[in-house]
C-alpha positions as CSV (number, residue, x, y, z in Angstrom):
1,M,13.8,-8.5,39.1
2,A,10.5,-6.7,39.8
3,G,10.8,-4.9,36.5
4,K,11.5,-8.1,34.6
5,N,8.5,-9.8,36.2
6,Q,6.4,-6.9,35.3
7,N,7.4,-7.1,31.7
8,I,6.6,-10.8,31.7
9,V,3.1,-10.0,33.1
10,I,2.7,-7.3,30.4
11,I,3.6,-9.7,27.6
12,A,1.4,-12.5,29.1
13,A,-1.5,-10.0,29.0
14,V,-0.7,-9.3,25.4
15,V,-0.9,-13.0,24.6
16,V,-4.4,-13.0,26.1
17,V,-5.4,-9.9,24.2
18,V,-4.2,-11.4,20.9
19,A,-5.8,-14.7,21.6
20,I,-9.2,-13.1,22.2
21,G,-8.8,-10.4,19.6
22,G,-7.4,-12.7,17.0
23,Y,-10.8,-13.7,15.8
24,I,-11.6,-10.1,14.7
25,Y,-9.6,-7.4,12.9
26,F,-7.7,-5.0,15.0
27,N,-8.1,-1.4,13.9
28,N,-5.7,0.1,11.4
29,K,-3.4,1.7,14.0
30,G,-3.6,-0.8,16.8
31,G,-0.6,-2.1,18.8
32,D,2.1,0.6,18.7
33,D,2.2,0.9,22.5
34,I,2.4,-2.8,23.0
35,V,5.4,-3.0,20.6
36,S,7.2,-0.2,22.5
37,M,6.8,-2.1,25.8
38,A,8.0,-5.3,24.3
39,E,11.0,-3.7,22.7
40,T,12.0,-2.1,26.0
41,S,11.9,-5.5,27.5
42,A,14.0,-7.0,24.7
43,T,16.8,-4.5,24.9
44,E,17.0,-4.8,28.7
45,A,16.8,-8.6,28.9
46,D,19.8,-10.6,30.0
47,S,21.1,-13.8,28.4
48,T,19.8,-16.9,30.0
49,A,21.2,-20.4,29.6
50,A,19.0,-23.3,28.8
51,A,19.6,-26.8,30.3
52,P,23.3,-27.7,29.7
53,T,24.3,-30.6,27.5
54,A,27.0,-33.2,28.0
55,S,30.5,-32.0,27.4
56,G,31.2,-32.0,23.6
57,A,27.7,-32.8,22.6
58,V,25.8,-30.6,20.1
59,S,22.7,-29.0,21.6
60,D,19.9,-28.8,19.1
61,P,17.4,-26.2,20.3
62,A,14.8,-27.6,17.9
63,D,14.4,-30.4,20.5
64,T,13.2,-27.9,23.0
65,L,10.5,-26.3,20.8
66,P,6.8,-26.9,21.6
67,A,5.1,-28.9,19.0
68,L,3.6,-26.9,16.2
69,P,-0.2,-26.4,16.3
70,E,-2.1,-28.7,14.0
71,G,-1.9,-27.6,10.4
72,M,1.1,-25.3,10.8
73,T,4.3,-25.8,8.9
74,E,7.8,-25.3,10.4
75,M,9.5,-22.5,8.5
76,V,13.2,-23.3,8.1
77,L,15.8,-21.2,6.3
78,G,18.7,-23.3,5.1
79,D,19.5,-27.0,5.0
80,P,17.1,-28.9,7.3
81,N,20.1,-31.2,8.1
82,A,22.5,-28.5,9.0
83,P,24.5,-29.3,12.1
84,V,23.7,-26.1,14.0
85,T,20.2,-24.5,14.5
86,I,19.2,-21.0,15.3
87,I,15.7,-20.5,16.7
88,E,14.3,-17.0,16.3
89,F,11.0,-15.7,17.8
90,A,10.1,-12.5,16.1
91,S,7.3,-9.9,15.6
92,L,7.0,-8.2,12.2
93,T,6.3,-4.9,13.8
94,C,9.4,-5.0,16.0
95,P,12.2,-2.7,14.9
96,H,14.8,-4.8,16.7
97,C,13.7,-7.8,14.7
98,A,13.9,-5.8,11.5
99,D,17.5,-4.7,12.5
100,F,18.5,-8.4,12.8
101,D,16.9,-9.3,9.5
102,V,18.6,-6.4,7.7
103,N,21.9,-6.0,9.4
104,R,22.8,-9.4,10.9
105,L,21.0,-12.1,9.0
106,P,22.6,-11.4,5.6
107,D,26.1,-12.0,6.9
108,L,25.0,-15.1,8.8
109,K,23.3,-16.4,5.7
110,T,26.5,-15.9,3.6
111,E,28.9,-17.4,6.1
112,Y,26.9,-20.2,7.6
113,I,23.4,-20.8,6.2
114,D,24.2,-20.9,2.5
115,K,27.2,-23.2,3.2
116,G,24.9,-25.8,4.9
117,L,26.4,-25.2,8.4
118,V,23.4,-23.5,10.0
119,K,19.6,-23.6,9.6
120,L,17.3,-20.9,11.0
121,I,13.9,-21.8,12.4
122,F,11.6,-18.8,12.4
123,R,8.7,-18.9,14.9
124,D,6.0,-16.1,14.7
125,Y,5.6,-14.2,17.9
126,P,3.3,-11.3,17.0
127,L,3.1,-8.6,19.6
128,D,0.1,-6.8,18.1
129,G,-2.7,-7.2,15.6
130,L,-0.7,-5.7,12.7
131,A,2.1,-8.2,13.3
132,L,-0.4,-11.0,13.5
133,R,-1.9,-10.1,10.2
134,A,1.5,-9.7,8.5
135,A,2.4,-13.1,9.8
136,Q,-0.8,-14.6,8.4
137,I,0.1,-13.2,4.9
138,A,3.6,-14.6,5.0
139,R,2.3,-18.0,6.0
140,C,-0.4,-17.9,3.3
141,A,2.4,-17.4,0.7
142,G,3.7,-20.9,1.6
143,P,7.0,-22.3,2.7
144,D,8.8,-21.5,-0.6
145,K,7.9,-17.8,-0.4
146,Y,7.6,-17.4,3.3
147,F,11.0,-15.9,4.0
148,A,10.7,-13.5,1.0
149,Y,7.6,-12.1,2.6
150,I,9.2,-11.9,6.0
151,D,12.2,-10.1,4.6
152,A,9.9,-7.7,2.6
153,F,7.9,-6.8,5.7
154,F,11.0,-6.2,7.8
155,R,12.9,-4.2,5.1
156,Q,9.9,-2.0,4.4
157,Q,8.7,-1.8,8.0
158,A,9.0,2.0,8.1
159,Q,7.0,2.2,4.9
160,W,4.0,0.2,6.1
161,L,3.8,1.1,9.7
162,T,2.3,4.5,8.8
163,E,-1.1,6.1,9.1
164,T,-2.7,3.3,7.1
165,P,-0.6,0.3,7.9
166,L,-3.1,-2.4,6.8
167,D,-3.4,-0.8,3.4
168,D,0.4,-0.5,3.0
169,M,0.8,-4.1,4.3
170,K,-1.5,-5.3,1.6
171,R,0.4,-3.2,-1.0
172,I,3.7,-4.9,-0.1
173,A,1.9,-8.3,-0.3
174,R,0.6,-7.5,-3.7
175,F,4.0,-6.4,-4.9
176,T,5.5,-9.6,-3.5
177,G,3.1,-11.7,-5.5
178,M,-0.3,-12.1,-3.9
179,S,-3.6,-10.9,-5.4
180,S,-6.0,-8.7,-3.4
181,S,-8.5,-11.6,-3.2
182,E,-5.8,-14.0,-1.9
183,I,-4.8,-11.4,0.7
184,D,-8.4,-10.9,1.9
185,A,-9.0,-14.7,2.0
186,C,-5.8,-15.2,3.9
187,L,-6.7,-12.6,6.6
188,E,-10.1,-14.3,7.0
189,N,-8.3,-17.7,7.6
190,K,-9.1,-18.5,11.2
191,E,-7.0,-21.7,11.2
192,I,-3.8,-19.9,10.4
193,Q,-4.7,-17.0,12.7
194,Q,-5.4,-19.3,15.6
195,G,-2.3,-21.4,14.9
196,I,0.0,-18.3,15.1
197,V,-1.6,-17.2,18.4
198,K,-1.2,-20.8,19.8
199,M,2.5,-20.8,18.7
200,M,3.0,-17.6,20.6
201,Q,1.3,-18.9,23.7
202,D,3.2,-22.1,23.7
203,A,6.6,-20.3,23.4
204,N,5.7,-18.1,26.3
205,A,4.5,-21.0,28.5
206,A,7.2,-23.6,27.6
207,L,10.3,-21.4,27.0
208,N,9.5,-18.2,28.8
209,V,9.8,-16.2,25.7
210,A,8.5,-12.7,26.7
211,S,10.0,-10.3,24.1
212,T,11.2,-10.0,20.6
213,P,13.5,-10.9,19.1
214,T,14.4,-14.0,21.2
215,F,17.0,-16.4,20.0
216,I,18.2,-19.9,21.0
217,I,21.5,-21.1,19.7
218,G,22.8,-24.3,21.2
219,D,22.0,-24.2,24.8
220,T,21.9,-20.4,25.1
221,Q,18.7,-18.4,25.0
222,F,18.9,-14.6,24.8
223,S,16.7,-11.6,23.9
224,G,17.4,-8.5,21.9
225,T,19.8,-7.9,19.0
226,R,23.5,-8.3,19.6
227,E,26.7,-7.6,17.6
228,L,27.3,-10.1,14.8
229,S,30.3,-11.5,16.7
230,H,27.9,-12.7,19.4
231,Y,26.0,-14.9,17.0
232,E,29.2,-16.1,15.3
233,G,30.8,-17.0,18.6
234,L,27.8,-19.2,19.7
235,I,27.6,-20.8,16.2
236,D,31.3,-21.5,16.0
237,A,31.2,-23.1,19.5
238,E,28.4,-25.5,18.3
239,L,30.2,-26.3,15.0
240,K,33.3,-27.1,17.1
241,K,31.3,-29.5,19.2
242,A,29.9,-31.1,16.0
243,G,33.5,-31.5,14.7
244,V,32.7,-29.3,11.7
245,T,35.2,-26.9,10.4
246,K,34.0,-23.6,8.9
247,E,35.6,-23.0,5.5
């Protein structure tokens, strides 16, 4: 328990650092130690259940989310009216988050999201300055291209978290469709920057999110990546509650 509390204190301190430092650029190599501490917390964290719902009722975790900061758009992958919702809090410099994006999400997308059974709400939870800037770029791309940028940053994480991560981050953004001037203007956009930081602070305060990735499916909240069957089991239970049969 003491170790868990210490991790929460560490992440809370990170929130303060990002909130203060969010108004200036972090240096080109900043944040690696913060990411390591957060990932240790993520792999060791236990599943925690949210408030139970009535028997047979579908629990929509979107109802528990803090309101978005003014000017921010909810990023939703899939049919907004899908009966089951997955909430993901992730940092773009987190290898565990990248592992989910590359090795779990494609199967969930094929089996559930593309069939209109599940939607995924992605909330930015940057654990360092590089992740904050990557999240800014993805949001500047707009809702239609947002998940393409998120996927590109995750899939090429090893290629841009190098000796010159900011330069390599910009290279990926240009390859994905943004011009150099658009990228620079985006990184100077204080409204988006502050909105992402506020989103992170609110998730920490309201939902006790303290590491990445953190997921909420139905009334279950857990941290760290799990086997595909873990996600499928929770989703199938929610579909059963909703009276929906998976084809």
